[in-house]
C-alpha positions in Angstrom: 23.3 -12.6 -6.3 24.4 -12.5 -9.9 22.6 -9.2 -10.4 24.3 -7.6 -7.3 27.7 -8.9 -8.6 27.3 -7.5 -12.1 25.4 -4.2 -11.2 28.7 -2.3 -10.6 30.0 -3.3 -14.0 26.8 -2.0 -15.6 27.1 1.4 -13.8 30.8 1.6 -14.7 30.0 1.0 -18.4 27.3 3.6 -18.4 29.7 6.1 -16.8 32.1 5.4 -19.7 29.3 5.8 -22.2 27.9 9.1 -20.8 29.9 12.1 -19.7 27.2 13.6 -17.5 26.0 11.9 -14.3 22.5 13.2 -15.1 22.5 11.1 -18.3 23.7 8.0 -16.4 20.9 8.6 -13.8 18.3 8.9 -16.5 19.5 5.7 -18.2 19.5 3.8 -15.0 15.9 5.0 -14.3 14.8 4.1 -17.8 16.4 0.6 -17.5 14.8 0.1 -14.1 11.4 1.2 -15.4 11.6 -1.5 -18.1 12.5 -4.1 -15.5 9.6 -3.0 -13.2 7.1 -3.2 -16.0 8.1 -6.8 -16.6 8.8 -7.8 -13.0 5.3 -7.0 -11.7 3.8 -10.1 -13.4 6.4 -12.3 -11.7 5.9 -10.5 -8.4 2.1 -10.9 -8.5 2.3 -14.6 -9.5 4.9 -15.6 -6.9 3.8 -13.4 -3.9 0.1 -14.1 -3.9 -0.5 -10.7 -2.4 -4.0 -9.3 -2.5 -5.0 -6.0 -4.0 -3.8 -3.2 -1.7 -6.6 -0.9 -0.4 -4.4 2.1 0.4 -1.2 3.8 -0.4 0.1 2.8 3.0 -0.6 -0.8 2.3 1.1 -0.5 -1.1 4.2 1.0 0.5 4.3 -1.8 3.1 3.9 -4.5 0.4 6.8 -3.0 -1.6 9.0 -3.0 1.5 8.0 -6.2 3.2 7.4 -8.4 0.2 9.0 -7.1 -2.9 12.3 -5.9 -1.5 12.6 -9.1 0.6 11.7 -11.3 -2.4 14.1 -9.7 -4.9 16.9 -8.1 -2.8 16.8 -10.0 0.4 16.3 -6.9 2.6 13.3 -5.3 4.3 13.3 -1.5 4.4 11.4 0.3 7.1 8.5 2.4 5.8 7.5 5.9 7.1 4.7 8.1 5.9 5.9 11.7 5.4 2.7 13.5 4.5 -0.5 14.4 6.1 -2.3 13.5 2.9 -1.0 9.9 3.2 0.5 9.8 -0.3 4.2 10.2 0.5 6.3 7.4 1.9 10.0 6.7 2.5 11.6 3.3 2.3 14.6 3.4 4.6 17.3 0.8 3.9 19.8 0.0 6.6 21.6 -2.3 4.1 21.5 -1.9 0.3 22.8 -5.0 -1.4 23.5 -3.1 -4.6 26.4 -1.3 -2.9 27.9 -4.3 -1.2 31.0 -4.0 -3.4 31.2 -0.2 -3.5 33.0 1.8 -0.9 32.4 5.3 -2.2 31.7 7.3 -5.4 34.6 9.1 -7.0 34.6 12.8 -6.4 34.1 13.5 -10.1 30.8 11.5 -9.9 29.3 13.3 -7.0 25.9 13.7 -8.6 25.7 10.1 -9.7 22.7 8.3 -8.2 24.3 4.9 -8.3 21.2 2.9 -7.4 18.7 4.9 -9.5 17.7 1.7 -11.2 15.6 0.9 -8.1 13.6 4.0 -8.5 12.7 3.0 -12.1 11.8 -0.5 -11.1 9.4 0.7 -8.4 7.9 3.4 -10.7 7.4 0.9 -13.6 5.9 -1.8 -11.4 3.5 0.7 -9.8 2.4 2.1 -13.2 1.5 -1.5 -14.3 -0.9 -1.7 -11.4 -2.4 1.6 -12.3 -0.6 3.8 -9.7 1.2 6.8 -10.9 4.2 7.7 -8.6 7.3 9.8 -8.4 10.2 7.8 -7.0 13.5 9.4 -6.0 16.5 8.9 -3.8 16.3 11.2 -0.8 19.4 10.0 1.0 22.3 7.8 0.0 25.0 6.2 2.1 27.4 6.4 -0.8 27.1 10.1 -0.5 27.7 10.2 3.2 24.2 10.1 4.5 23.4 8.0 7.5 20.9 5.7 5.6 19.7 5.1 2.1 16.2 6.5 1.7 13.9 6.2 -1.3 11.0 8.5 -1.5 7.7 7.5 -3.1 5.0 10.0 -3.8 1.8 8.6 -5.2 0.5 11.2 -7.6 -3.0 9.8 -8.5 -4.6 6.6 -9.2 -4.5 6.1 -12.9 -7.7 5.3 -14.8 -8.4 1.7 -15.5 
């Protein structure tokens, strides 16, 4: 709860520090990546999940275990590629925006919750999975849902 309450202040400070939304987005992603790199140890210790055997199982674990454990929500998962390496996490409720009504018009390209993308990417990298993680839809920008896209690029070498 403390993280959710203070997240808006963090983003507001970054918006003051950086003129361009792209720079804020990059900073949020970089911060999230650092969190994900460290958070994976806690996740593996507390969740007692077994090694995932497929990208699908990994996406389900992120949604059903990790999001529930750390944010108290469970996004739905959909596979969006025939190759089985692209997934979407669809959040009906995003706790990071509980205290945000809308983005200011001058911040239209701000990806307010980009920290989540970095967290997922960092955590996946620590379990030897290279992935690209981006926001595909955002309720703060008028979309019907919040959707995070995960594309598994390749299994990194051990």
